[in-house]
N, C-alpha and C positions, 0 to 999 in steps of 0.2 A: 551450474550445470547448463550446459547450453541448450536452448530450445529454439528452434527454427521459427521464423516469423509464419511460416505457413502452419505450423502446429498451432500456434498462438491463434492464428486467424480462424483456424478450424475450432478450436475449443471456444473461442468467442462467439461464434456464428451459432454453434449448437447450445452453448449455454444461454445466449440470448433470447433462442426459439423455448427453450426448457422453463426461462424466467417468465415468459409470456403465458405459457401454457399453467404455471403455477398462479400467476395473477388472476389468470381467467377463471380457474377453479377456486380460486379464494372469494373472486367477486359474485361468482355463481352461489357459493354457499352463502356469502354474508347477504345476497339480495333477494334469494330464491323464495324464503319464507315471505318476506314483505310483499314481493312482487306477487307470488301464489295466493296470499290473503287478500290481497287488492283485486285480483281477477276472480276469487270464490266470492267475496262481499258484491261485486257487481252482478254476477251471476245471480246469486241469492237475491239481491235488490229485485231484478227483472221478475224471478220467480214469486216474490211474494207480491208484486204488484197488485194482483188481483184479490190478495187477502187484504191490504191496505184500503182498498177501495169499498171492499164489503164491511169492513170496521168500520169506515167513515159512514157508511149507509147506516148502520145500527145506531151508531152515535146520533146520528141526525134522529133517526125514528125515538130514541129513548131519552136523548138531551142530556145524558151524563154516562157516567161509566159502571154505575152501578149494575146493570145487568151483566157485566162479567165478573162482578165480587161476589152474586147471588145465584146467577144464572147460567151454570156450566153447560146445560144443553143447549142453550144460545151460543154459547161460543163454538161447541162441536159443530152445529149446524153452518155457522159462519163459516169455517174450515171446509167443510163439504161442500159448500158453494163457491169456494175460492180455488180448489183443487179437483182434478179429474180423478175418477173411483181409481183408475189403475196407478197416478202418480200418488193419491193418500194411502193406498195399499204399500207402495213402495217405501214411504215413510213409516208406516205402521207393521214393521217388520216383527215386532214384539207384542203386538197386541193380543188381548186375551179373547179368545172366539167365545168361551163360555158366557161372557157377558152380552147382552141384547145392547147393539148399536155402542159398543165399546169406543172409547175417543182414544185416537192416536196416542200411544206412549213410547214411540222409539225416541232416543236421544236427541234427535233434529227438532222435534215440535216439543218436547219438554222444555229446550232451551229458548224457545220464543217468549219474549215480555212484553209487556203492554204498559206504560206510565202516563200519567197525564203532565199538563204545562208546569205543573208544581214539583216535577221530579218524584211523585209518589208514585210506588209500584201498584198496579191495580190487577195485573196478572203476570204469574211466572214466579220463579225464585228471586230472592233477592240478593243472593250471593253471587260472585262470578260478573260483576258489572264492568269490571276493568276492561274487559275485551269485547264487552258489546257493542255492535255498530246499531245505531238510530236512525229509522227513518221516521220521517215526519207523516203525520196523519191530518189531513184538512177536512174541514167540515165542508159538505157538498152545496150546502143551503149558503153559507156566510163565507166561504172560502179561509176562515180562519185557521190557525192551528190550534188542533184540540188535544193533541197527546203525540207519542212516538211508539213503534212497532221496533223491538230488539231482537238481534238474533248474535250467535256466537260463531263467526266463520272459521276463526282458528283451530275451533276443535276438530275440523275437518281435515287438518295436517296429521292427525295420528293415524289416520284411516291407512289401510294396507294400500290403496290405489295411489294416495299421495305419495307413500313412501316409495312404491315402485317408480312413480314419475320422477321423483327425484334422483332415485340411483339410475333409472335410464339417462336421465339428462347429464348427470355427473360422468357416466361412462362414456357416452358421446364425445362429451367435451373432452374427457382423457383420451379417447381414440383419434381424435382431430388433432389434438396437442402431439401425440407420438408420430401421426403420419406427418404433421408439419416438420418434428424434430428430424425425421428420417430424409424428408425432402431439403431440409437445410444442410444436413449431413452430406446428402450426395452431391449438392450444388456446392458447398463450402470447398471439397476437394478439387475440382477445376478450377474453380475462383481464385483459391488462394493459391494455386500454381501458377496461374496466368498472372496474379498480381506479385508473386515472388520472382518469378523468371528474369525479368530485367534486373532487379537486386542482385540474382546470382552471377547475372553477365558483368556486371559493375563490381562485383566482387572478386571475379576470376581476372577482370581486366586491372583492378588496382594492385593483385598479386602479380601480373606481369609487370606493372610499373614499377612495384617495389624491387623486383629483380632486375631493373635496368632497362625493360624494353618501354621506351617511350614512343614509339608508333603505333602502340595499340589505340583502338578504337571500339566503341560499342553502338548497337544498333538503336537509334531513335526512332523509331517508326512509330510511336503512341502520340496521341494529342492531349496528355495529360502531365502532372508532376512529374510522374516516373519519366516520360519523355523528355521533358526540360532538362531534369537532371543527367539523362545521357547525353543531351547535347553540351550543356555545361561541362560535362567530364571530356568529351571530345573537344572542347576547345581550350580546356585547361591541360589535356595533353600534346596539343598543338603548340601551346604557350611553353610548356615545360621543355618540350624538344627543341623549340627556338631558342629558348635561353640555354639550354646545355649546348647547343650549336655555338652559340655567341660566347659563352663561357670558355669553350675550346678556342676558337679562333682570338678571345681576348687574350688568355693566358699565353697562346702561339704568338700573336703580334706583340705582347710585352716583352717576351723573351727575345723576340726578333730585334726589336727597338733598343733593346739594353744591351744586346750582343755587339750591335755594331759600334757604338762609341767606346765600349769597354775593349773591343778586338783593338781598335784603333789606337787607343789610350795603351794598351800593352804592348802594340806593335812597336811604337815608338820609345816607349819606357825598355824594351828589350834591345831596340835599334842602339839606342844611349849605351845601355850597359854593355854592348857588344864593340863600342866605339865606332860603330859605323855613322850615327850621329853625334854631332858635338852639343854636349849641355851648356848652351847659352843662353843669352835673353830671348833670343827668337824661339829657341826648343823651349823654354818654359812658359812664354806666351800660348804657344800652340797647346801645351799640355792643360795650361789653364781655360783656353777655348774649349778643349775635349770636356775637361771636368764640369765648365759652366753649363753645356748642353747636357751632359748626364744630370747635373743637378736639376736644371729646368724640366726635365724628363720626368725626374722622379718626383718633383714639386707639383707637375701636372696631374701626373696619376693620383699622387694624395688627394689633391683637390678633388678631381672628378671622383674618386671613391667616396669621399665626404659628401659631396652634393649628391650621388646616388642614392647613399643610405640615410640621407636627410641630416647630417652630423654637422653642416654649416649652421651657424647660429645668424639668425636673421632678426634685427630690431628693427621692425617696421615703423615709420614715421612719414608724416606730409614733408616733402622736401621739393626744392625747386629743380627739375631735371635739366633745364637749361643751364643754371648755373653751373651745376656738378659736369655738365658735358663741356663747357667753356672752360673750367678748371682742368679737367682731364687732358683735353685737347691742347691745352696751352703747356702743360707739361712736357709734351712729346713733338712739340712743333720743330724743337732744334734736332731732334733724329730724323724727323721727315725731311730737314733740309738738306741734312747728311746724305741722306740716301734718294736725294734731287726728286723727292715727292711734294707737290704743290697742295695746300691745304685749303679747302675752299669751307670754310665756317664762318657763320654770322650768329651772333647772338640774337635770339628773336626778340621783337618789341616789348613780348608780354612773357611774364612769367608761366612756365608748364608744370603746374603741380600735380605729383604722383605720390601715392604712397609706396614706398619701399625702404630698403637699407641702403644707406649710402656708401658703406664699405663694399658690398656686393656690387652695387650699380658701377662703382668705381674699378672694380673688377673685371666687369662685364665690358665697359667701355676700352679698359686697357688691354684685354683679351681682343677686342676688335682692332686696337691699334697696332699691337703686334702681329696680325693676321695681315693687315695692310702693309706693313714694312716687310715682312717676309717674303710674301707672294707678290708684292706689286714691283714692275720695272721702272726703273727710274734713271735718265741720264743727263749730262748738261744738254746733249742736242735734243732729247726729247724727255723732258720731267717727267714722271708718273703723276697721277693727280687723285685726291682724296677729296669727295664732296660729302659733306655732314647737313641734314636738314632736320629741324625739329619743329613740330607744330601740332595743334590741337585739331582733329579732324573728326566730326560727327560724334562729339562726346568721348573722344579717347585720344590719348597722345601718341604721335607715330615718330619714330626716329629712323630717318632713312640713312643708311650708309652705303656708299658707293666708292669703287675704285676704278681704276684704269687696268688696263692688260698686263698679265694676261686673264682671258676669260675663263669660264669653267663650261664645259659641256652641260648640255642639258639634261642629259643622262645621269649625270654626275650630281645634280643640285640638292637631290633628295638624299644624297648619302654624305653631303657636307657636315652633318651633325653626328656622323658616326663616329665612335671611337678610333682613333687611329687611322682615320682614314685620310688620304691624300691624293690630290688628283696627279701629283708628278714627285714620286716619291724620292727621286734622286737629287731634285732641285730643293725639294722641302727639306730634306736630311741634311744638304749641305747648307742650308740657312738655318738649321736648328730647331726647323718645326717637327712637332711632336704628333701633329693631327690631332690634339686633344682640346685645342684651344675653342673652337666652336662647340665642341660638346659641353666643354664645363658653361658657355655662354647660353646655349640651351637651357642646362639645368637651372641657372640661375633667373632666365625670362620665365620659364614654368612655376617658381617657387614665388614668382611675383605675380602670377595669375595672369601674365602676359602672354603674347605670341610673336613668334618669330617666322618668316618666310625669306626663301633665298630665291633669286632669280636672277636674269643677266642683265648687266648695267648697260646704259647708253653711252658710257664711257670706254666701254670695251671688258669691264672687269666682272666683278662681283657686286651685286646689290642685295643688301639686307634690309628687310623692313619689320620693324618692332613696334607691336602696337601695345602700350599701357592704358589702363583704365585712369580716366581723369578723376581729379579729386576737385570738388565745388570749393572756391575761394572761402566761402563762409564756413566750411569744415575744417580749415586749417588750424 
């Protein structure tokens, strides 16, 4: 069963306040008797202070407690001296008026006790001592402890006033609790609505996004976690929209790139079938060239898809990048000479140690060489140039790759690593370029935690700067 967050918050806030009221009532019930007994004991202690003083005076006069055991009038006289007549009359509500000078006989005075320092009861009942509160009696003459006056304050809790006070206090706590619950319920309704409102907006936006509307956004005007969530949702929507557009362009570009070589291949085959073109070695070489360019495009697409998905296997180890670069360039010197491109590369004096995968780094260098061979002009009158430098700078290894004209416009530099992007599409297609080589290079660079930057070369062409993290020689 679906229960909204607003309902849950409302119930939670009300239950929290109800629980608070229940705890207050429970604590009140548990602590009231003890607290009230302590209060009564303090009150009675102050009220009995004159009696304790008179008892001490009588003890000093007699020198012992025998006067209490045998002289009941003496005790009555001490009581009358300690309390005002009106107060003593209130204590003596059950006195017998027929007797001359009747002693106070209400329940309160009858529960008074006196014991000596050896815990012998000299006045009062000997039962019910567990709840008795004992007050010290000290001699005025010597200042020594001579006995104790005891009373039972807990007995007053059964009185009608005490019960009424407890009931009234419990009712007040309950009334305050009910008011608190009502206030919590009134505040919970707008608060839960305010809290859930952005969640509902996000829910509606998600439904729109699920239906295909990637341009949706939500208001993020809150400085809390829900506001951050709304901002992250808006960023997600922008990224998804951009990815959707990129995917559409990607599919369209792939179809366009595949359509061109396939169309040329089919046109030549149909011309041969119609007898327009003669099937000879030249025609077969042309067909092989078309198939080879188509095969390279398919391989580039496959490699790029693998690198995007992280499917390329990387086996990292510490290797000498200088030696690896020297071997790769050496394999392509002949190709560069055929296209009239002079290679300016010198092996560094010291090894340049990096942590990487040798096969992927060879693929990176190979793609850079293919890019130079395809897009660099060279002739006998004016050869092209390729200059490669490798050095350690500020704790990092820098590979600088520069070639000669034609150059790349400044506006196009940031797009060079985009898939299927080519500055001159007609010349690139004629040379067999797919526009994927530098995109693959970028993926390999990022897999090595390195960086790559494109800029204009002083030779008139393109300059690529790749920075690798250095590896200390003692870590090899």
